[in-house]
C-alpha positions as CSV (number, residue, x, y, z in Angstrom):
1,X,-23.2,-17.2,36.1
2,X,-21.6,-18.7,39.3
3,X,-20.0,-22.3,39.2
4,X,-18.4,-24.5,36.8
5,X,-21.0,-26.1,34.5
6,X,-21.5,-29.8,34.4
7,X,-19.8,-31.6,31.6
8,X,-23.7,-32.7,30.7
9,X,-24.6,-29.2,30.8
10,X,-21.9,-27.7,28.7
11,X,-22.8,-30.1,25.9
12,X,-26.7,-29.5,26.2
13,X,-28.0,-26.8,23.8
14,X,-30.1,-25.3,26.5
15,X,-27.4,-24.8,28.9
16,X,-27.2,-21.0,28.2
17,X,-30.5,-20.3,29.1
18,X,-29.4,-21.3,32.8
19,X,-27.9,-17.6,32.8
20,X,-30.9,-14.9,32.9
21,X,-29.0,-12.3,31.4
22,X,-28.5,-14.4,28.1
23,X,-32.0,-15.3,28.4
24,X,-33.6,-11.9,28.2
25,X,-31.4,-10.8,25.6
26,X,-32.0,-13.4,23.4
27,X,-35.5,-13.4,23.8
28,X,-35.6,-9.6,22.8
29,X,-33.5,-10.2,19.8
30,X,-35.6,-13.1,18.8
31,X,-38.9,-10.2,18.9
32,X,-36.4,-7.9,17.0
33,X,-35.2,-10.5,14.3
34,X,-38.8,-11.4,13.5
35,X,-39.3,-8.2,12.8
36,X,-36.5,-7.8,11.2
37,X,-37.2,-11.1,8.6
38,X,-40.7,-9.5,8.2
39,X,-39.0,-6.3,6.7
40,X,-36.4,-8.3,4.5
41,X,-39.2,-10.5,2.8
42,X,-41.6,-7.5,2.6
43,X,-39.0,-5.4,0.9
44,X,-37.6,-7.9,-1.7
45,X,-41.3,-8.7,-2.4
46,X,-42.3,-5.1,-3.1
47,X,-39.0,-4.6,-5.1
48,X,-40.7,-7.1,-7.3
49,X,-43.8,-4.9,-7.8
50,X,-41.9,-2.0,-7.8
51,X,-39.3,-3.4,-10.6
52,X,-39.4,-7.0,-11.1
53,X,-35.6,-6.5,-13.0
54,X,-33.5,-9.7,-11.7
55,X,-30.5,-6.9,-11.2
56,X,-32.9,-4.8,-9.3
57,X,-34.4,-7.3,-7.3
58,X,-30.6,-8.8,-6.5
59,X,-29.7,-5.1,-5.5
60,X,-31.9,-5.4,-2.6
61,X,-30.1,-8.3,-1.1
62,X,-26.7,-6.0,-2.0
63,X,-28.3,-3.3,0.1
64,X,-28.9,-5.4,2.9
65,X,-25.0,-6.9,2.9
66,X,-22.8,-4.0,1.7
67,X,-23.2,-1.7,5.1
68,X,-21.5,-4.9,6.6
69,X,-18.7,-4.6,4.2
70,X,-18.4,-1.1,5.2
71,X,-18.9,-0.6,8.8
72,X,-18.1,-3.8,10.6
73,X,-14.8,-3.1,11.1
74,X,-15.0,0.4,12.3
75,X,-17.8,-1.1,14.6
76,X,-15.7,-3.8,15.6
77,X,-12.7,-1.2,16.5
78,X,-15.7,0.9,18.6
79,X,-17.0,-2.4,20.5
80,X,-13.0,-3.0,21.5
81,X,-12.8,0.4,23.4
82,X,-16.2,2.0,24.4
83,X,-18.7,0.6,26.5
84,X,-20.5,-1.9,24.4
85,X,-23.8,-1.9,26.3
86,X,-23.8,1.9,25.4
87,X,-22.8,1.3,22.0
88,X,-25.4,-1.2,21.3
89,X,-27.9,0.9,22.8
90,X,-27.5,4.1,20.7
91,X,-26.9,2.1,17.4
92,X,-30.7,0.2,18.2
93,X,-31.7,3.7,18.6
94,X,-31.0,4.8,15.0
95,X,-32.5,1.1,13.8
96,X,-35.8,1.9,15.3
97,X,-35.8,5.6,13.9
98,X,-35.0,4.4,10.4
99,X,-37.6,1.7,10.6
100,X,-40.2,4.1,11.6
101,X,-39.1,6.7,8.7
102,X,-39.8,3.6,6.0
103,X,-43.0,2.5,7.9
104,X,-44.1,6.1,7.1
105,X,-42.8,6.1,3.6
106,X,-45.2,2.8,3.0
107,X,-47.7,3.8,4.5
108,X,-48.2,7.2,2.8
109,X,-47.3,5.4,-0.8
110,X,-44.2,7.4,-1.4
111,X,-42.0,4.5,-1.7
112,X,-39.8,4.1,-4.9
113,X,-37.2,1.4,-5.8
114,X,-34.4,4.2,-4.5
115,X,-36.1,4.8,-1.5
116,X,-36.9,1.0,-0.7
117,X,-33.1,0.3,-1.3
118,X,-31.6,3.4,0.6
119,X,-33.8,2.8,3.8
120,X,-32.7,-0.9,3.5
121,X,-29.1,0.2,3.4
122,X,-29.4,2.5,6.7
123,X,-31.1,-0.3,8.5
124,X,-28.5,-2.6,7.9
125,X,-25.9,0.0,8.4
126,X,-27.3,0.2,12.1
127,X,-26.9,-3.6,12.0
128,X,-23.7,-3.1,11.0
129,X,-22.7,-1.2,14.0
130,X,-24.3,-3.6,16.4
131,X,-23.1,-6.9,14.6
132,X,-19.5,-7.3,16.3
133,X,-20.4,-5.8,19.7
134,X,-23.3,-8.3,19.6
135,X,-21.1,-11.2,19.0
136,X,-18.0,-10.1,21.3
137,X,-20.7,-9.9,23.9
138,X,-21.8,-13.3,23.8
139,X,-18.5,-14.6,26.0
140,X,-19.5,-12.4,28.9
141,X,-22.8,-13.9,29.2
142,X,-22.0,-17.6,29.3
143,X,-18.7,-19.5,30.4
144,X,-16.3,-20.9,28.0
145,X,-17.6,-24.4,27.7
146,X,-21.0,-23.3,26.9
147,X,-19.9,-20.8,24.1
148,X,-20.6,-23.3,21.2
149,X,-23.9,-23.7,22.8
150,X,-25.0,-20.2,23.3
151,X,-23.6,-19.2,19.4
152,X,-25.8,-22.0,18.2
153,X,-28.5,-21.0,20.1
154,X,-28.1,-17.3,18.8
155,X,-28.2,-19.2,15.7
156,X,-31.5,-20.7,16.5
157,X,-33.2,-17.1,17.4
158,X,-32.1,-15.9,13.8
159,X,-33.7,-19.0,12.1
160,X,-36.6,-19.3,14.6
161,X,-37.4,-15.6,13.4
162,X,-36.6,-16.4,9.5
163,X,-39.1,-19.1,9.9
164,X,-41.7,-17.1,11.7
165,X,-41.4,-13.6,10.3
166,X,-41.8,-13.9,6.7
167,X,-45.3,-16.1,7.8
168,X,-46.1,-13.2,10.0
169,X,-45.3,-10.7,7.8
170,X,-47.9,-12.1,5.0
171,X,-50.6,-13.0,7.4
172,X,-50.5,-9.3,8.5
173,X,-50.2,-8.1,5.3
174,X,-53.2,-9.7,4.3
175,X,-55.2,-8.3,7.2
176,X,-53.8,-4.9,7.2
177,X,-52.0,-4.0,4.5
178,X,-48.1,-3.5,3.2
179,X,-47.4,-1.3,5.8
180,X,-48.2,-3.1,8.4
181,X,-44.7,-5.4,8.3
182,X,-42.7,-2.4,8.3
183,X,-44.5,-1.1,11.4
184,X,-43.9,-4.2,13.3
185,X,-40.3,-4.2,12.5
186,X,-39.9,-0.6,13.7
187,X,-41.6,-1.5,17.1
188,X,-39.8,-4.6,17.9
189,X,-36.5,-2.9,17.9
190,X,-37.4,-1.2,21.4
191,X,-38.0,-4.6,22.9
192,X,-33.8,-4.9,22.6
193,X,-33.2,-1.6,23.8
194,X,-35.4,-2.5,27.0
195,X,-33.0,-5.6,27.5
196,X,-30.1,-3.5,27.3
197,X,-30.7,-0.8,29.6
198,X,-31.6,-3.6,32.1
199,X,-28.4,-5.2,31.0
200,X,-25.4,-4.1,33.2
201,X,-21.9,-5.5,31.6
202,X,-18.8,-6.0,33.9
203,X,-16.1,-3.3,33.1
204,X,-13.1,-5.0,31.7
205,X,-11.3,-2.0,30.5
206,X,-7.6,-1.5,32.6
207,X,-7.8,1.1,34.5
208,X,-4.0,1.6,34.4
209,X,-3.9,1.9,30.8
210,X,-6.3,4.5,28.3
211,X,-8.5,2.9,25.9
212,X,-7.3,2.5,22.4
213,X,-7.3,5.4,19.8
214,X,-9.8,4.5,16.7
215,X,-7.5,4.6,14.1
216,X,-4.8,2.7,16.0
217,X,-7.3,0.3,16.8
218,X,-8.0,-0.4,13.2
219,X,-4.5,-1.1,12.3
220,X,-4.1,-3.1,15.0
221,X,-6.9,-5.4,14.6
222,X,-6.0,-5.4,11.0
223,X,-2.4,-6.8,12.1
224,X,-3.5,-9.3,14.3
225,X,-5.9,-11.0,11.7
226,X,-3.1,-11.1,8.9
227,X,-1.2,-13.0,11.7
228,X,-3.7,-15.1,13.0
229,X,-3.5,-18.3,10.8
230,X,-6.6,-19.7,12.7
231,X,-8.8,-16.9,11.8
232,X,-7.5,-16.4,8.2
233,X,-8.3,-20.1,7.8
234,X,-11.8,-19.7,9.1
235,X,-12.2,-16.4,6.6
236,X,-11.1,-18.3,3.7
237,X,-13.6,-21.1,4.0
238,X,-16.7,-18.5,4.5
239,X,-15.4,-17.2,1.0
240,X,-15.7,-20.9,-0.5
241,X,-19.1,-21.1,1.0
242,X,-21.0,-17.2,0.8
243,X,-20.2,-16.3,-2.3
244,X,-22.0,-19.4,-3.9
245,X,-24.7,-19.7,-1.4
246,X,-25.4,-16.1,-1.8
247,X,-27.3,-17.2,-5.1
248,X,-30.5,-18.5,-3.9
249,X,-30.8,-15.5,-1.3
250,X,-30.5,-13.1,-3.8
251,X,-32.6,-14.6,-6.4
252,X,-35.1,-16.6,-4.4
253,X,-38.1,-13.8,-4.8
254,X,-37.7,-14.6,-8.5
255,X,-38.0,-18.4,-8.0
256,X,-40.8,-17.8,-6.1
257,X,-43.0,-15.6,-8.4
258,X,-41.6,-16.2,-11.9
259,X,-40.5,-20.1,-11.7
260,X,-43.6,-21.3,-10.0
261,X,-45.7,-18.7,-10.0
262,X,-46.6,-18.1,-6.2
263,X,-47.2,-14.3,-4.4
264,X,-46.0,-12.8,-1.6
265,X,-47.5,-15.4,1.0
266,X,-45.8,-18.4,-0.9
267,X,-42.5,-16.5,-0.8
268,X,-42.9,-16.1,3.0
269,X,-43.7,-19.7,3.1
270,X,-40.0,-20.5,1.4
271,X,-38.0,-18.3,3.6
272,X,-40.1,-19.7,6.9
273,X,-39.1,-23.1,5.3
274,X,-35.6,-22.2,5.3
275,X,-35.3,-21.0,8.7
276,X,-37.3,-24.1,10.1
277,X,-34.7,-26.3,8.5
278,X,-31.8,-24.4,10.3
279,X,-33.9,-24.7,13.5
280,X,-34.2,-28.4,13.3
281,X,-30.8,-28.7,11.7
282,X,-29.2,-27.0,15.1
283,X,-30.1,-29.8,17.3
284,X,-28.3,-32.4,15.2
285,X,-25.3,-30.0,15.4
286,X,-23.4,-31.6,18.3
287,X,-23.9,-35.1,17.2
288,X,-22.6,-34.2,13.8
289,X,-19.4,-32.1,15.0
290,X,-18.5,-35.5,17.4
291,X,-18.9,-37.7,14.6
292,X,-17.3,-35.6,11.4
293,X,-15.8,-32.7,13.2
294,X,-16.2,-29.0,12.1
295,X,-14.4,-29.6,9.1
296,X,-16.3,-32.5,7.3
297,X,-19.2,-30.8,8.8
298,X,-19.0,-27.7,6.9
299,X,-18.2,-29.9,3.6
300,X,-21.0,-31.7,4.0
301,X,-22.9,-28.0,4.5
302,X,-21.6,-27.3,1.2
303,X,-22.5,-30.2,-0.5
304,X,-26.0,-29.8,0.6
305,X,-26.2,-26.3,-0.4
306,X,-25.2,-27.3,-4.0
307,X,-28.0,-29.6,-4.1
308,X,-30.7,-26.7,-3.0
309,X,-29.4,-24.7,-5.7
310,X,-29.9,-27.4,-8.2
311,X,-33.5,-28.1,-7.0
312,X,-34.3,-24.3,-6.9
313,X,-33.3,-24.1,-10.4
314,X,-35.2,-27.3,-11.3
315,X,-38.4,-26.0,-9.4
316,X,-41.3,-25.0,-11.4
317,X,-43.8,-26.8,-8.4
318,X,-44.4,-25.5,-5.2
319,X,-43.2,-29.0,-3.3
320,X,-39.8,-29.0,-5.1
321,X,-38.9,-25.0,-4.1
322,X,-40.4,-26.2,-0.3
323,X,-37.9,-29.3,-0.3
324,X,-35.0,-27.0,-1.6
325,X,-35.3,-24.6,0.9
326,X,-35.7,-27.1,3.6
327,X,-32.3,-28.6,2.6
328,X,-30.8,-25.1,2.1
329,X,-31.8,-24.3,5.8
330,X,-30.3,-27.4,7.3
331,X,-27.2,-26.8,5.4
332,X,-27.1,-23.4,5.9
333,X,-27.1,-23.8,10.1
334,X,-24.3,-26.4,9.7
335,X,-21.5,-24.2,7.9
336,X,-22.7,-21.0,9.5
337,X,-22.5,-22.1,13.3
338,X,-19.1,-24.0,12.5
339,X,-17.5,-20.9,11.0
340,X,-18.9,-18.3,13.9
341,X,-17.4,-20.9,16.6
342,X,-14.2,-21.1,14.7
343,X,-13.8,-17.3,14.5
344,X,-14.8,-16.8,18.1
345,X,-12.5,-19.5,19.3
346,X,-9.5,-18.2,17.3
347,X,-9.6,-14.4,19.0
348,X,-8.5,-13.5,22.4
349,X,-10.8,-11.1,24.4
350,X,-9.1,-8.0,23.8
351,X,-9.1,-7.6,20.0
352,X,-12.4,-9.9,19.6
353,X,-14.8,-7.4,18.4
354,X,-12.3,-6.3,15.7
355,X,-11.6,-9.9,14.7
356,X,-15.5,-10.6,14.4
357,X,-15.8,-7.6,12.6
358,X,-13.5,-8.5,9.9
359,X,-15.3,-12.1,10.1
360,X,-18.5,-10.2,9.4
361,X,-17.0,-8.1,6.6
362,X,-15.5,-11.2,4.8
363,X,-19.1,-12.8,5.4
364,X,-21.3,-10.3,4.2
365,X,-18.9,-9.0,1.7
366,X,-19.0,-12.3,0.1
367,X,-22.8,-12.3,0.1
368,X,-22.7,-9.0,-1.4
369,X,-20.2,-9.6,-4.5
370,X,-22.2,-13.1,-4.9
371,X,-25.7,-11.0,-5.1
372,X,-24.3,-8.8,-7.9
373,X,-22.5,-11.5,-9.7
374,X,-25.6,-13.8,-9.8
375,X,-27.7,-11.0,-10.2
376,X,-26.2,-10.4,-13.3
377,X,-25.6,-13.9,-14.5
378,X,-29.1,-14.5,-14.3
379,X,-30.3,-11.4,-16.3
380,X,-27.9,-12.8,-19.0
381,X,-28.5,-16.8,-19.2
382,X,-31.7,-16.6,-16.7
383,X,-32.2,-17.4,-13.2
384,X,-32.0,-21.5,-13.4
385,X,-28.7,-21.7,-15.1
386,X,-27.5,-19.0,-12.5
387,X,-28.6,-21.4,-9.6
388,X,-27.0,-24.4,-11.7
389,X,-23.6,-22.7,-12.0
390,X,-23.5,-21.4,-8.6
391,X,-24.2,-25.1,-7.4
392,X,-21.0,-26.3,-9.4
393,X,-19.3,-23.1,-8.0
394,X,-19.9,-24.6,-3.9
395,X,-18.6,-28.3,-5.2
396,X,-15.7,-26.8,-6.6
397,X,-14.8,-24.7,-3.5
398,X,-14.9,-27.8,-1.3
399,X,-11.6,-29.2,-2.2
400,X,-9.8,-25.6,-3.2
401,X,-10.6,-24.7,0.2
402,X,-9.8,-27.9,2.1
403,X,-6.5,-27.1,3.3
404,X,-7.5,-24.3,5.5
405,X,-9.0,-26.3,8.6
406,X,-11.2,-24.8,11.1
407,X,-10.1,-24.3,14.9
408,X,-11.7,-26.1,17.5
409,X,-10.1,-24.3,20.3
410,X,-8.9,-27.5,22.5
411,X,-5.0,-26.8,21.7
412,X,-4.7,-23.4,22.6
413,X,-5.2,-21.2,25.7
414,X,-6.0,-18.0,24.6
415,X,-6.3,-16.3,28.3
416,X,-3.8,-13.5,29.2
417,X,-0.6,-15.0,30.9
418,X,0.9,-11.7,32.2
419,X,3.9,-13.4,32.4
420,X,5.8,-10.5,30.7
421,X,7.8,-8.5,33.3
422,X,7.2,-4.8,33.7
423,X,10.0,-2.9,31.4
424,X,13.0,-1.4,33.6
425,X,12.9,2.6,32.7
426,X,16.1,4.9,33.6
427,X,14.0,7.9,33.3
428,X,10.5,8.7,33.0
429,X,8.8,7.9,29.6
430,X,5.9,9.4,27.9
431,X,3.0,7.0,27.2
432,X,2.9,8.4,23.8
433,X,6.5,8.3,23.3
434,X,7.5,6.4,20.1
435,X,8.1,4.5,17.7
436,X,9.3,1.9,20.1
437,X,12.2,-0.8,18.9
438,X,12.3,-3.9,20.8
439,X,15.4,-6.1,20.7
440,X,15.6,-9.9,22.1
441,X,19.1,-11.3,21.7
442,X,19.7,-15.1,21.6
443,X,22.1,-17.4,22.2
444,X,21.4,-20.7,20.9
445,X,23.0,-23.9,22.0
446,X,24.6,-26.2,19.1
447,X,22.8,-28.4,17.0
448,X,19.3,-26.1,18.0
449,X,19.8,-23.4,14.9
450,X,16.9,-25.3,12.9
451,X,14.6,-25.9,15.6
452,X,15.3,-22.3,17.1
453,X,14.7,-20.6,13.4
454,X,11.2,-22.5,13.0
455,X,10.0,-21.6,16.7
456,X,10.9,-17.8,15.9
457,X,8.6,-17.9,12.6
458,X,5.6,-18.7,14.7
459,X,7.0,-16.1,17.3
460,X,7.1,-13.7,14.3
461,X,3.4,-14.2,14.0
462,X,2.7,-13.7,17.8
463,X,4.4,-10.3,17.8
464,X,2.4,-9.3,14.9
465,X,-0.9,-10.5,16.6
466,X,-0.4,-8.6,19.8
467,X,0.2,-5.1,17.6
468,X,4.2,-5.3,16.4
469,X,5.4,-4.8,13.1
470,X,8.6,-4.5,11.3
471,X,9.8,-8.2,12.4
472,X,13.3,-9.3,11.7
473,X,16.0,-12.1,12.7
474,X,19.5,-11.2,12.4
475,X,22.3,-13.6,12.9
476,X,25.7,-12.6,14.3
477,X,28.4,-13.3,11.3
478,X,31.3,-13.5,13.9
479,X,29.6,-15.9,16.6
480,X,27.6,-18.7,14.9
481,X,24.1,-19.2,17.3
482,X,24.1,-15.8,18.4
483,X,20.4,-14.2,17.0
484,X,19.0,-10.5,17.1
485,X,15.1,-10.1,17.1
486,X,13.8,-7.2,16.5
487,X,10.2,-5.4,16.1
488,X,8.6,-2.0,16.2
489,X,5.6,-1.1,18.3
490,X,3.5,2.5,17.4
491,X,4.2,3.6,21.0
492,X,5.3,2.9,24.5
493,X,1.6,2.9,25.6
494,X,1.2,0.4,22.9
495,X,4.1,-1.7,24.0
496,X,2.5,-1.7,27.7
497,X,-0.3,-3.0,25.8
498,X,1.4,-5.9,24.5
499,X,2.6,-7.1,28.0
500,X,-1.2,-7.5,28.3
501,X,-1.9,-9.5,25.3
502,X,0.4,-11.8,25.6
503,X,-1.7,-15.4,26.2
504,X,-0.7,-18.9,28.1
505,X,0.0,-20.2,24.4
506,X,2.8,-17.5,23.6
507,X,4.0,-18.1,27.1
508,X,4.2,-22.1,26.2
509,X,6.2,-21.0,22.9
510,X,8.4,-18.5,24.6
511,X,9.3,-21.5,27.0
512,X,10.3,-23.9,24.2
513,X,12.4,-21.2,22.8
514,X,14.3,-20.8,26.0
515,X,15.1,-24.7,26.3
516,X,17.0,-24.3,23.1
517,X,19.0,-21.3,24.7
518,X,22.7,-21.3,26.7
519,X,21.0,-18.4,28.9
520,X,18.1,-16.5,29.0
521,X,17.2,-13.9,26.1
522,X,18.2,-10.1,26.7
523,X,15.8,-8.0,26.0
524,X,16.4,-4.3,25.3
525,X,13.9,-1.7,24.9
526,X,14.9,1.4,22.8
527,X,12.7,4.7,22.0
528,X,12.5,7.2,19.1
529,X,14.6,10.7,19.8
530,X,12.1,12.6,18.0
531,X,14.2,16.0,18.9
532,X,17.0,14.8,16.8
533,X,15.0,14.0,14.0
534,X,13.8,18.2,14.0
535,X,15.5,20.0,11.0
């Protein structure tokens, strides 16, 4: 990955494949995802044979999405503070072991509704553990200019596997029995393990500072998200889409079996058509983004999803259901790709794993809540009415979430600026010493009070994104124009990390503030004296 890509290459959807490591990992992940979609389609269909109650069928989707809600954030914290490669290898081995165990249960006819849900939960727990790390390593595999294309090609891989996996699963099941797709899924994980063993990632941890501690990393990741308005906008748009799109994922087996009267192979065709629609749609994404912009593409995808939901509800023949699946696939990739890119571009490297974990938590949390909701609604009013109600909700969510615009990455530079000077110490300070109170004194020129206050409001969010809390701004009652900013940091070590987290965008904001002042601000560091607090 040497040299800057040309503009043409950077805009080509194929440009990430110029990098060997990306190609190897992408290919191995594709094979693994094909096995995963074999498992997903076979397990959902198997549940309709074990227990066809709509609530039980929707619980398969719940078991598949709930682990992401529970484990994505802790996994994201680990992805930011441990070696990502070793972490991914361990989690993939766990997934391979559980997948093999479930294949044995099906092969021996020991499977029950509860064991199916349990194994699905455990397998997806492994996926939840790896999801933030997988997403956070993408920028390490390609240059920044090719990141949107790399994310889109990862989505292509997922959707190629979605198209091929269910269809292959149906063929393999017909030829070798119901246990066969589960065996294929178990074996497919070993390709990913091999690709990870081959990859040697570059070390990014600052040797001068120890790694963050787990609980502290969790707190700071949440604090960063709370103060990152670009990421928050992406999360709110995600809820507005996935909460309603989850309806057809949860109820699709019942559409195939009860409304259309098809079998397992037809259900696989519907899933394959969704994947094929997504694969076809991804090659239109650069043109759509250039023509409409990310926000209008997401709105159009939401409208198309509403159309797909209505078609699913109306389906009484295979053709209508297949058309609905094609529309759903195109719209799914249009929305998902733009949300993913927005989340990636809103995050600096040091917190990427945690930020993407929170995005995944919201993503799968919406799918989980939606699956529970629409399964219960379908049980009361029937599957078609549930699909129509979800379509109405998807349309209403467009104006309800429009004020939160997606991030394009063109207006901010999140690379570290390293412009904060090293604090001057009068005596040695233990790195674990804290809490640390930082004060900044400003003397504002006459007439600049209002723009200064507006700029400090933005600065308060920057402090919070970098790990500070307890922020406040005070004005001297006796001297107009004299202000004191204060914020707390958990420890001296955490404050040293703040120095390395400040970005070029933050430096630009601080330069704007300095232009409003009579003189440079005065910074003071106060460290908590814990001995004085002892009884």
